[in-house]
C-alpha positions in Angstrom: 115.6 83.5 72.4 117.8 85.7 70.2 120.9 85.6 72.0 121.5 82.2 72.9 124.9 81.3 74.0 126.0 84.5 72.9 129.1 86.0 75.1 128.5 89.5 75.5 130.0 92.5 77.2 128.0 95.6 78.6 130.2 98.4 79.8 128.5 100.7 82.4 126.2 97.3 83.3 126.0 98.6 86.8 122.3 100.7 86.9 120.2 102.6 84.7 120.3 101.9 81.1 123.2 99.4 81.6 121.1 97.3 83.9 118.5 97.5 81.4 120.6 96.0 78.7 122.3 93.4 81.0 119.0 92.0 82.0 117.2 92.1 78.3 120.8 90.2 77.4 120.1 87.8 79.7 116.9 86.7 79.4 117.8 86.3 76.0 120.3 83.7 76.4 123.5 85.6 76.9 126.6 85.0 78.8 127.3 88.7 80.3 130.2 90.1 81.4 128.9 92.8 83.4 131.5 95.8 83.5 131.8 98.7 85.9 135.0 101.3 87.3 134.0 98.6 90.6 133.1 95.7 91.9 130.5 97.5 94.6 128.5 98.3 91.5 129.0 95.5 89.0 128.8 92.8 91.3 125.4 93.1 92.2 123.8 93.4 88.7 125.9 89.9 87.6 124.5 88.1 91.1 120.8 89.3 90.5 121.8 87.7 86.6 122.5 84.6 88.3 120.0 84.4 91.1 117.3 84.7 88.3 118.5 81.6 86.3 120.8 83.2 84.1 124.9 83.6 83.5 127.2 86.9 83.9 130.3 87.6 85.7 131.5 91.1 86.8 134.7 93.2 85.8 136.2 96.3 87.2 137.7 98.3 84.4 137.9 101.7 83.7 137.4 101.8 80.3 139.3 105.2 79.1 142.2 103.2 80.6 143.1 100.7 77.0 145.4 98.3 79.4 142.0 98.2 81.5 140.3 97.3 78.4 142.2 95.2 77.3 142.2 93.3 79.9 138.1 93.4 79.6 137.8 91.5 76.7 140.6 89.2 77.4 138.4 88.3 80.7 135.3 87.8 78.4 137.6 85.3 76.4 139.0 83.7 78.7 136.0 83.1 80.9 133.5 82.0 77.7 136.0 81.3 75.4 135.2 84.1 72.6 133.3 87.5 72.5 130.0 87.6 70.4 128.5 91.0 71.1 129.1 93.9 73.1 127.4 97.3 74.1 129.4 100.0 75.3 127.3 102.3 77.4 129.6 103.4 80.4 129.4 107.6 79.5 128.1 110.8 81.4 126.3 113.8 80.9 128.8 116.4 82.3 128.0 119.5 84.2 125.5 121.5 82.6 127.2 124.1 80.4 127.3 126.4 77.8 130.2 126.6 75.3 131.4 129.8 76.6 131.3 128.8 80.2 132.8 125.4 78.8 136.4 124.8 81.1 138.4 122.4 78.8 139.5 120.2 81.5 135.4 119.5 81.6 135.5 119.0 77.8 138.0 116.8 78.2 136.4 114.7 81.2 133.1 113.9 79.4 134.7 113.2 76.0 137.5 111.3 77.7 134.6 108.8 78.7 131.7 109.0 76.2 133.9 108.9 73.3 137.3 108.1 74.3 135.8 105.6 76.4 133.8 104.0 73.7 136.3 103.9 70.6 138.8 102.2 73.0 136.0 99.5 74.0 135.4 99.2 69.8 138.9 98.9 69.1 139.7 95.9 71.2 136.3 94.1 70.5 136.7 94.3 67.1 139.8 92.5 67.3 138.7 90.2 69.3 135.6 88.9 67.2 137.5 88.8 64.3 139.0 86.0 65.9 136.4 83.9 65.5 134.6 85.1 62.1 132.3 87.8 63.4 129.9 89.6 65.8 128.0 92.4 66.6 128.6 95.9 68.6 126.2 98.5 69.8 127.5 102.0 70.9 125.1 104.0 73.1 124.7 107.2 72.0 121.9 109.6 72.5 119.1 111.9 70.9 121.5 114.8 72.2 124.0 113.0 69.2 121.0 114.1 66.5 120.4 117.4 68.2 121.6 120.5 70.4 120.9 121.1 73.9 121.5 123.8 75.6 123.6 123.8 78.6 124.7 120.7 77.4 127.7 121.6 75.0 129.8 118.6 75.9 127.7 116.0 75.8 126.3 117.1 72.4 129.7 117.1 70.8 130.6 113.9 72.5 127.4 111.6 71.4 127.1 113.4 68.1 130.9 111.7 67.8 130.2 107.9 69.1 128.0 108.3 65.9 130.4 109.1 63.7 133.0 106.4 64.9 130.0 103.9 64.9 129.6 104.9 60.8 132.9 104.7 60.3 133.7 101.8 62.2 130.7 99.5 60.1 131.7 100.9 57.4 135.0 99.3 58.0 134.3 96.2 59.8 131.0 94.8 57.8 133.9 92.7 55.1 134.6 91.0 58.9 130.9 90.2 59.5 131.4 92.6 62.7 128.0 94.4 62.5 128.2 98.0 64.7 125.5 100.1 64.9 124.3 102.5 67.9 121.1 103.4 70.2 119.9 106.9 70.8 117.6 107.0 74.3 115.9 110.4 74.8 114.5 110.5 78.3 115.1 107.4 80.7 113.5 106.5 83.9 117.0 105.7 85.6 117.8 105.6 89.6 119.1 109.2 89.6 115.4 110.5 87.7 113.7 107.8 90.5 114.8 109.8 92.7 114.2 113.4 91.5 110.7 112.2 91.4 110.5 110.9 95.1 112.6 114.0 96.6 110.6 116.9 94.5 107.5 115.5 92.6 106.1 118.3 91.5 109.5 119.0 90.0 109.5 116.0 87.9 106.1 116.8 86.8 106.5 119.5 85.7 110.3 118.9 83.7 108.5 115.9 82.0 105.9 118.1 81.1 108.5 120.6 79.4 109.9 117.3 77.6 107.0 117.1 75.5 107.0 113.9 74.7 104.7 112.6 72.8 103.8 108.9 74.6 103.6 111.1 77.8 106.1 109.6 79.7 109.6 108.7 80.1 111.1 105.3 78.8 111.9 102.4 80.9 116.3 100.8 80.3 114.5 97.7 79.5 113.1 99.2 76.9 116.5 100.3 75.6 117.9 97.2 76.4 114.9 95.5 74.2 116.3 97.7 71.4 120.1 96.7 72.3 119.4 93.0 72.4 117.4 93.1 68.7 120.4 94.9 66.7 122.9 91.8 68.3 120.8 89.8 67.1 120.9 88.1 63.7 117.0 89.6 63.7 118.9 92.3 62.7 121.4 91.3 59.8 120.7 93.9 57.4 121.5 96.9 59.8 124.9 98.4 59.3 126.0 101.4 60.8 121.7 102.5 62.1 121.8 105.1 64.7 117.9 103.8 66.1 116.1 106.2 68.1 114.4 105.4 71.4 112.7 108.2 73.1 109.1 107.5 72.7 108.1 110.1 69.6 110.3 113.3 70.8 112.7 113.3 67.7 109.4 112.5 65.4 108.3 116.4 65.6 
């Protein structure tokens, strides 16, 4: 097991990529705090981990609120005694808007969760890890943090900034034995995509065709989770400030 007895936080862990990361952490032996904004979404994921022989608890926090983030980290340390690894996954896509039509308020909403939330989590997680001699953090960016997308200007901006935050923090904290990296997923089959496929199979297939994914399909949340688990493990000990792409080959074109 890559993460045996490591204590982990996963934000946005209630579904999709976040749940896939939780499942991979559990498979690799981590003790997990599953974090979402409400018990309704976090508790079922933790319960499934425990039912399958893993170890997980849930915690409700809004990662855009500093006091919630502090409480989240304190809860992990109080529950398990320390914090070893964290994946900052909570985020949102935002409404499709071109720059010229993007209300500042909508930009603020996306930046607040995708960037500020990631920053607040990193800040608290780093402080906890310093106290116990180190750890590993993975921030979830996106391939949209590496190139532009028509109509996703706020998301593009936030995810580019997450990579900047990751690289700066990685350089600052490597002296404290804290490795910080990022993962950039491409098109992933989340519950939203599953619903799209169910309700409009023809439209889904057309969208998939236009996505021009070399492997010919969307990825699974666990395929992202596998990479996150690796980056949090000692096997990735020489990886610092990396932006690892998990996209079925899109960025290779």
